[in-house]
Phi, psi and omega in degrees: 000315180299318178300319180297320180294315180298314181294329180294335180278353183272156176281129181278114183245120175269121179256116178262132180201148174261003177229121177203141183306132180265339183202167180299127180094355180286137180277338189305115177058033187296328179286332174294317179294320179297315179297316180302315181298318182290333182294336180301325180280000184244019177084020181242140170253099181282139174232121187259138171238121182220165179292150172285162175213150183309133173086004180242156183288157178279344176208137173198165175249120183239121181054037179083002182254128174288129181235115175258141178232120185272139175278142181224013177212169184285338181214162178303320184298336182267356178274085187233005182281321186265160171073002184249359178071015183232021186303309186290330176294317180295320182292319187271355186273345183198162176296321180297326177296321178296316180294322177297320181292321177300317179294321176303311181295319179299318180291318179300312182296314181297318179295322180297313179297323179297316181289324177303317179288312186295317186263359181055055183295141181251331180220144178246132179234124180249147176246123185076134180298325176235126006266348188300321181298328178295318178292320178299321179301319178294319179295318181297329181287339186242353179224173175253019183293135176292147187238137173235129180244138177240128178248141187240358175135300184297324181290328179289323176296319178294321178301318180292320184292321182245050191302314184299315181291312185291323179295319179296322184280316188260347190310305181292322183298311185296335179285349178264356181296149172286318177206148176234107183266145178235148184278352179207160177292333176300312179294321177301313182294324178296318179295318183291335173293322184276325187217075183301337185294344183264013186306320183285347182265341190271137178220137176278122178222104186296166175296135176286142178247142181276103182291347175276349178255314184255109181201164175291128179249103184294346180281346183258143181260128181278136178259109184296343181266002180267113176262126188241138171229121173255110197209187168230148181273079178228167180298322182300326186281345174055042182295330179298323178293325177294315179299316179294324176295318178297322179301328181288336182252353188301317181289328182282332182234085187297336182270350183290143179218134179261123177247124179242125178252121179160185179207173178153171187296338182262012184299317181298321178296319179293319177299321178295319178298317180298315178296319180297328178272001180056045180244018184297339178266359181242348180234125181240130175258126179247149174290161176303147181233171181292166179298321179297320178291324177298319178305316179298315181296315178300321183287343178263344187285142174282335175196158176235134185239135171222105186248043187274169182259123177047050175297133179298324180222286183116049189302321182299327180289313182293322175298315180298319179297321178295336178266005174085019178265139172290149188230154174231134178217168178273153179279066188207139173063212184289350180300328183290343172288328186274316183256119168263114192306129180065013175241301178252003180166191178243134175255139178231162179294142179297141174057036179234092183296325180295317178295321178294319178298318179298318180295318178296321178297321178304313183286329178292329189251351185238094182296321181298321178294317178303313183294316182298313181293322180296316181295314181292320179295319179298315180295316181296314182295319180296318180290326191264327191244001178299142190291328183301302180298324180292321177294322178298317179295318179296321178298323177297322178296316179299313182295323180292335179296330180274349180269351182288000000 
């Protein structure tokens, strides 16, 4: 009874997302789930709406958060649009993909209106402009509920790519938002180039990090010769430049070893490059692992590298910093928010393997530099990305939406 009274005093927030953890250890939208959980301590009652996926319930309560999952196909086998990282490719590759997406949106929209009525929702928060923003636009047309949109990177790239279409569809809607949060200043600047009229609505709010998962573990011994990359094998991640940079230092640092954790469409190409450079015994590719396992890997690494192009944020770097690892990143995208050159890490020029090799050599050979950057990076990441303060700020945004 007491719990019901306490929850009744909270602001009812509907969180729309096409990515949300389906099971323990699932990565899908894990930062959305973390924020939702933390909001409970900030006077908010979050209610999540996400797509269904085979083998999971249509409703459950996870960490105190109500999670509804909408069905969008006739059978489990046909629910293939969400959680696979290929939604926009599937939609744009065929006429059938377009019809599947329309049915997905219709189901998403209907479920959202049903939950708004059922749960007496007061504020709507969407993650990613597509598809959540499309549903929010429909809600805005039929209700007076205040809207908060959060962009994480991929949606901004799509907005830029299909600017004429997206501006015509979303232009008026985004100007009615209460707030539009971006995970980095890079994304904010990209949006303001495209839509200067939303300048007063946009706020940089980084991805929340779980400080109970990512932290310095004094029980683990760091290997200064272990170079770590937590990545995906895609063109954006520029893994080939990292492999070529490692090839430049391999003879000079016989003990150095590159460990890459990830998967992706270019993995076979990268494996071929490694064999061609005869580095198969010095470079190891591992499959993706859980967050708890990542913490262990970060705590053992001598350095962590992310040399990608126009990264929306750069999560692998900030996680590594929270675990006390020195980091190297490219002077591109959201990475520059995380790394202050020669203060919280090292920044190198994009697509420059020689510069990346030089930075790795600095950390391999200069213990004092490694320690200084690791300590400063750890403090900065803990202060900036811990989930508690970020959830508190997001809760303030939600509460201010009802005061307008």
